[in-house]
N, C-alpha and C positions, 0 to 999 in steps of 0.2 A: 360717515363717522358720527358716532353719537356725541352730542354736545351736552351741556349742563342741564338741558330741559328734561324734566321728569313728568310723565303723564300717568296719573293714577286712574284706573277705570274700575268702577263698581259694576260688575256684570249682572245681567238679568236676561229674561227671555226676549223682551222687546224694548226696554228703556235702559240706556247706559248713562250713568252719571260719571262725568269726567272732571278731574281737577288737574290743572296744569301749574307746575311750579318751576321757576327759573332760578330760585335761590332757596337754600335749605330753610324749612320751617314756614315758608310763605306760599300761599296760593295766589297766583296772579290772574287766573281765569278759570271759569267753570262753564261746562256745557252739559246739556241733557239731550242725548241723541237717540234716534231709532237704530235698528240694526243696519239698515242701508246707509243711514247718515254716519254711523260709526265706521263702516267700511270705507266710505268716501273720505272721512276724516283721517284715517290711517294713511291713505294713499297721498293725500294732499299735504299733510303736516311734515315739517322737516324731521330728519332722524332724531329720535329721542329714546329715553328709557321708558318703556311702557310697563306699568305695574299692574298685575292682575292677581286676584286671589285664586289659589289652586282649587277651583270648584268646577261644577258642571260647565262644559264648553270652553273652559279656560285654555286647554291645550290647543283647541282649534283656533281660538283668537290669538294665542301665542304664535302659532305658525303663520297666521295672516299678518301679524305685526312684523315678523321677520321678513316675509316676502316684500313688505312695504319699506324695508330698510331700517326698521327700528330694532332696538334691543329689548327682547321680551323677558320680563322678570316675573316669575310666579312665586308669590309669597304664601306660605301655609296659613290658612285662616285662623288657627288657634294662636299664632304669634302676633297676628294683626289686632286681634280683639282687645288686648290690654291698652292699645294706643287709641282706641275709640272712646272719646270723652263724652260724658253726659249721655243723652239719648242716642240710640242706634238708628241712624237714618242713612240714606244713600250718600249724602254729603259728608257725614262724619266718617263713614266707612272709607270713602276715598281719601279723606284727610288722614285717617289712621294709617293707610298704606304708605302715604308719603313719609310719615314719621317712622314707621317700621323699617322702611328702606334705608334709613340713615343708620340703623343699628347693624354694625358689621358682624355681630354674632349670629344674626339670622341668615340661614342658608336658603337660597332660592330652590324651588322645585324645578328640575330640568323639564323642558318642554318635550313631550312625547312625540315621536314620529307617527305617521299614519299606520305603519306596520305594527308599532307598539300598541297603538289604540285598538287595532283590529284584534290583536292577541288578548288585550284586556277585556274587550267585548265578549270574546269567546269564553273566557274564564267566568265572567259575570253571568252570562247566559247559562253556562253549565251549573254554576253554584245555585242559581235560582231554580233551575229544573231539578237539581238534586234535592234541594229543600222541599219542593213540592212533592217529589217522588217519596221521600222519607215520610212526609206528613200524611200522604194518602195511604201508604202501606201501614203506618201505625194506626191511622183512623180505621181502616178495614179490620185490623187485628182487634182493636178495642170494641168495635161493633159486634164482631162474632163472639167475643168472650161473654157478651151479655146473653148469648143464647147457648152458653156452655161449650163453645167450640174454640179450640186453641190451635195455633199454627206454629210449627217449629221455628227456631231462630233462623234468620236469613231471609232477605227480601225476595229471593228467587222462589221461595216456597209459597208465597202468598197467593198468586194468581192460580197456580195449579190446585192448591187446596180449596180455594173458593169454588172453583168449577166442580171439584169432587163433592163438596158439601151440597152444592145446589142440585147435582145430578142424583143424589140419593133419594129413593122413593119416600123414606120416612124422615126427611130432613127436618131439623128443628128450626130452620130459618123460615119465617112466614113468607108466603108467596108475594105479599105486597112489597117485600124488600128485594126480591130477585132482580128485577130490571135495574134498580139503582146499583146493586152490587156488581152486576155485569158491566155497567157503565164505568164504575170505579176501576174494575180490572182492565178495561180498555184504556182508561186514562193512565194507569200505571205502566202498561206496555208501551204506550206512545211516549211517555216521559223517558222511559228507559231507552227507547229507540233514539230520541233526541240526544240524550247524554252520550250514547255510544257513537253517534255521528260526530259530535264535538271531539270526543276522544280520538277518533280516527283522523280528524283534521289536525289535531295537535301532534299526533305521532308522525304524520306526514311532514309537518313543519320541522320537527326535531331532526328528521333525516336530512333535511336541506340546510339546517342551521348548525354551523360548526361549534358555536359557543354552547348551545343546548346539548349537543352530543358530548362535548367535553364535560359538562356539568353532571351528566347522567352517570359518569364513571365514579362519582363520589358516593360513598355508602349512604343510603337513606334518601337519595334524590332520584325520582322518576320523571316521567315526561311532564306530569302536572307541575311539579316544583320547578323543573328546568325552564319550561316555557313561561311560568309566572315570573321567575327571576329576570328573564330576558325582557319581558313586557314591562315590569314595574320598576326595575332598577335602571335599565338603560346603560349608562356609562359607569362602570364600577370604579374607574380610575379617580372619581371625585372623592373617594374615601381613602384617607392616608394610610390606613392599616386594617388588618382583619378585625381588630377590636372595635375600631370605628364603624365598620360595616355591621358587626353584631349589635353595636349600640343603636345604629340606625333601625335595626329590626326589632329593637326592644327586648333583646336577650341578655342584657347586662344588668347588674343590680342597680336599684335605685339608691342613691347616696344621700345621707343626711348627716353631714359632718360639721364640726366646729372646733376651732383651736386645735388641741392635740388629740381630740377624740374623733375617730372615724367610724361611721356606722353604715353598713351595707345591708340593704333590705331585700325585698322581693325584686324580681325583674321589673323593669320600668314600664313594659307594655306600650312603649312608644312605637311609632312607625306603622307599617301596613299590617293589619290584623290577619289578612288572608295569607300573606307570605309567612308570617310567624307560625300560623296554624299548620301550614304544610310542612315546615321544617320540624315542628314538634311531633307531628304524626310520623314523619320519617325517622326521627330519633327514637320514638316509641317502638317502631318496628325493629330497629337495630338492637335495642336492649332486649326486646322480647325474644328475638332469634338467638341472641347471645346466650340465653339461658338454656337453649336446646342444642346448639351446635357443640361439637367436640373439639374441632380445631379453631382456636380463637386467635385473632391478630391483636396487635397492640391496642387498637382503638377499643375493641370489645372487652379486652381484659381490664382496661382502664374504666370502661363504663360499668362493668360488674363491681369493681371496687368502690366506685362512687355510689352505686345503688346500695351496696351493703352498708356503707358508712352513713349516707344521707337519705336513703329512701328512693323508691322508684321514680316518683315525679320529679324530684330535684335532679336526679341523674338524667332524666329525659331532657330537661332544659339545658343541662350542662352539655349533653351530646349535641343538641340543636345549636348551641353557641359554637361548639367545635366545628360543626358542619358549615356554619356561616363563615368561619375563618378559612376553611378549606375552599369554599366557593370563591372568596376574595383572592386567595393566592393563585388558584387555578385560572381564574378569569383575568385578574390584573396582570399577571406575568405571562399570560398566553402560553400555558404549558399543560400537558396532560397530567391528570391525577395519578400518582403512583400508589397502588394498593399496599396496605401494610403486610409485612411478612408474618406468617403464622408464628407465634411465639409460645403457645401453650396448647397442650392437648388435654381435654377433659374426658374422664371416663375410661 
């Protein structure tokens, strides 16, 4: 059973600053420990609330604290920062966590399981390789344009066209550049192979995960978005409503109100950028296909009306907000998504 003792830990690679408090606002003891010393400290100390900033390795140490019988509390770094007074040091960071913990309006970040961390790692690796792949493809395109050679749109055209250009007897590409371009093409193929490998792994996970399968029934959500939601959200029951979940993802308007005047601005952009990006891409595909299809359901008719009234980009964000609410209802109430019945025929 967790007692009144609160332990704030400023994480690092090798040195951990610890502040122990047994009464609100007061630090009764401080320690500075190595990794092994901190592990031993968790095992030997009586059960307490262990505060950590939600940063690198925090979920690992949160799981370690739970195994030792403690209550692990991960605080978002951006909400701890205002409580750090004067200069930023390890000691003031730990004290700032103790003060932030007393604020009941600050919600802790759930500790991720090992499976969630593995899924997150797959998505991060894929995103990194995708960025490298895009950069290399664009780089090759730009280099060849300097020699008057253009490649059609689509990343799949690049390697084939480069080999064609290099094989031409009267190629305008200097021989000095040939080996480097071939190396770049090999790198593009290797990156694509790695991305495809992660995609296959994620699709296999979806087949074995009931929640991800159910989420994929929602319009605009594929295997990437479904697995990212499972990895990064965890327990959707911590959100009291679909609007609260959409707000968590940064898809609700930023408010600046006073007295009787209420002002709603752009979306807040809070929460996980990766998740919000995936949902907005899915929403963009819904709206794009709605303009081409003949039989439209209620969602797509509504989306086209918003686009006509507010513009394409605002409609995309509105659809993403709607998708987030669908996700919450489907996941929270453990039920299958029911597709909308076609209500309009175009053309």
